[in-house]
C-alpha positions in Angstrom: 94.0 19.8 59.2 93.3 19.0 55.5 97.0 18.7 54.6 97.9 16.1 57.3 94.8 14.1 56.5 95.6 14.1 52.8 99.2 13.2 53.6 98.0 10.3 55.9 95.7 9.1 53.1 98.5 9.1 50.6 100.7 7.2 53.1 98.0 4.5 53.7 97.6 4.1 49.9 101.3 3.8 49.4 101.5 1.3 52.1 98.7 -0.7 50.7 100.2 -0.7 47.2 103.6 -1.7 48.6 101.9 -4.6 50.5 100.2 -5.9 47.3 103.4 -5.6 45.3 105.2 -7.5 48.0 102.7 -10.3 48.0 102.7 -10.5 44.2 106.5 -10.6 44.1 106.6 -13.4 46.7 104.1 -15.4 44.8 106.0 -14.9 41.5 109.2 -15.9 43.2 107.6 -19.0 44.6 106.5 -20.0 41.1 110.1 -19.6 39.8 111.6 -21.6 42.6 112.7 -25.1 41.6 110.0 -27.5 42.3 110.8 -29.8 45.3 109.9 -33.5 45.0 107.7 -35.2 47.5 110.1 -37.4 49.2 107.6 -39.1 51.5 108.0 -42.9 51.5 105.1 -45.0 50.4 104.0 -44.8 46.8 100.3 -44.1 46.0 98.8 -47.5 45.6 95.4 -49.1 45.1 94.1 -52.5 44.2 94.6 -53.1 40.5 91.5 -53.6 38.2 91.2 -57.2 37.1 93.9 -58.1 34.6 95.2 -54.6 34.1 99.0 -54.4 33.9 99.7 -50.8 33.2 98.0 -47.5 32.2 99.2 -44.1 31.1 96.8 -41.1 31.3 97.2 -37.4 30.4 95.6 -34.6 32.4 95.6 -31.2 30.6 95.5 -29.0 33.6 94.6 -25.4 33.1 96.0 -25.1 29.6 95.3 -22.2 27.2 93.8 -22.9 24.8 91.9 -25.6 26.6 92.6 -29.2 25.6 91.2 -32.5 26.7 93.1 -35.5 28.1 92.4 -39.1 28.7 93.8 -42.6 28.3 97.1 -42.7 26.4 97.8 -46.4 26.9 96.2 -49.4 28.8 97.7 -52.9 28.8 96.2 -56.1 30.2 97.9 -59.3 31.2 96.4 -61.2 28.3 98.0 -58.9 25.7 95.0 -56.5 25.1 96.3 -53.0 24.4 94.1 -49.9 24.1 95.9 -46.6 23.2 95.6 -43.2 21.7 98.1 -41.4 19.4 98.0 -38.7 22.1 99.4 -35.8 20.1 96.3 -33.5 20.2 93.0 -33.4 21.9 91.2 -35.3 19.1 93.4 -38.3 19.6 92.1 -38.9 23.1 88.6 -39.4 21.6 89.9 -41.9 19.0 91.2 -44.9 20.9 92.8 -47.8 19.1 92.9 -51.4 20.1 95.3 -54.3 19.3 97.1 -57.2 20.9 100.6 -58.2 21.8 101.8 -61.6 23.1 101.1 -62.0 26.9 104.8 -62.9 27.3 105.7 -59.4 26.1 103.5 -57.9 28.8 105.4 -59.9 31.4 108.7 -58.7 29.9 107.4 -55.1 30.0 106.6 -55.4 33.7 110.0 -56.8 34.5 111.7 -54.1 32.5 109.9 -51.3 34.3 110.7 -53.0 37.6 114.4 -52.8 36.6 114.2 -49.0 36.0 113.5 -48.5 39.7 110.4 -46.4 39.0 108.2 -48.5 41.3 110.4 -47.7 44.3 110.7 -44.0 43.4 107.1 -43.4 42.4 105.6 -40.1 43.6 103.8 -37.0 42.4 106.0 -34.2 41.0 103.4 -31.8 39.5 103.5 -28.1 39.0 100.2 -26.6 40.2 97.6 -26.2 37.4 100.0 -27.7 34.8 99.4 -30.5 32.4 100.8 -33.8 33.7 100.9 -37.5 33.0 100.2 -40.5 35.3 101.8 -43.9 35.0 100.2 -46.8 36.8 102.0 -50.1 36.9 100.8 -53.3 38.6 103.0 -54.8 41.2 101.4 -57.9 42.7 97.8 -57.1 43.3 98.3 -53.3 43.5 98.9 -50.5 41.1 101.9 -48.2 41.8 101.1 -44.7 40.7 103.5 -41.9 39.5 102.5 -38.4 38.3 104.8 -36.0 36.5 104.5 -33.1 34.1 107.6 -34.3 32.3 109.1 -30.8 32.6 112.8 -30.8 32.2 113.5 -27.1 32.6 115.4 -25.2 35.3 112.4 -23.6 37.1 110.8 -26.9 37.7 113.7 -28.8 39.1 116.1 -29.8 36.2 119.3 -28.2 37.2 122.8 -29.3 38.4 121.9 -28.8 42.1 118.6 -30.7 42.1 118.3 -33.4 44.7 119.7 -36.7 43.4 116.4 -38.6 43.9 114.6 -36.2 41.6 117.1 -36.9 38.8 116.8 -40.7 39.5 113.0 -40.3 39.3 113.2 -38.5 36.0 115.5 -41.1 34.4 113.4 -44.0 35.6 110.2 -42.2 34.4 111.5 -41.6 30.9 112.9 -45.1 30.6 109.5 -46.5 31.7 107.6 -44.3 29.2 109.8 -45.7 26.5 109.3 -49.3 27.6 105.5 -48.8 27.6 105.5 -47.1 24.2 107.4 -50.0 22.7 104.8 -52.4 24.0 102.2 -50.9 21.7 101.0 -53.2 18.9 102.0 -52.7 15.3 98.6 -53.8 14.1 95.4 -52.1 15.5 92.0 -50.8 14.7 89.6 -48.2 16.1 88.0 -49.1 19.4 84.3 -49.6 18.9 82.0 -48.2 21.6 80.2 -50.9 23.5 82.6 -53.6 22.3 84.1 -56.2 24.8 87.4 -54.3 24.8 85.6 -51.0 25.4 83.7 -52.5 28.3 87.0 -53.7 29.9 88.4 -50.2 29.6 85.3 -48.7 31.1 85.4 -51.2 34.0 89.1 -50.4 34.7 88.5 -46.6 34.6 85.4 -46.9 36.9 87.5 -48.9 39.3 90.2 -46.2 39.3 87.6 -43.4 39.5 88.6 -42.0 36.2 86.1 -40.7 33.6 86.8 -41.9 30.1 87.0 -39.3 27.3 84.2 -39.7 24.8 
């Protein structure tokens, strides 16, 4: 009786191990599959904070070692620009402020419209990864796009990727460049409690985003 029982126990253990391995393999394979874009029509939209034209934010996700994120760039209709250098976690705590001509902001919005991003906007984000968010005003609303800017094969950048994912990537990168080249050449550190800081705080509160301090 002992031998069959021992054999049955070994069989159950082997079956359990095989099941766990199968689940782990399936999960690993799912991670390696090219990420599929959300093709649902209708871009995430919300009413724009007063005067805000565009905003770029960085979310670090579950990075190792841990980093912080925050506002990369915020631009208002009257030419106010608040930005960070955004190359490491300390930069998100040291915001800069400057101004550009309001006509340049109008030009920026028109240029981004021409990229097609506002019609393609969606969230293409790998779970737990760091990602960026671009918000651009269109009328009274903000059109929102999220992307981790990954241009590698496992996450969708390959020859057989859906055409709309490639179109989104090209429009996103063009829009990021347009926004970057709207930053002022003269700037100073943003002072906590200043009028400019209060405008940023109000915009982030409206969007439900916590500023990095």
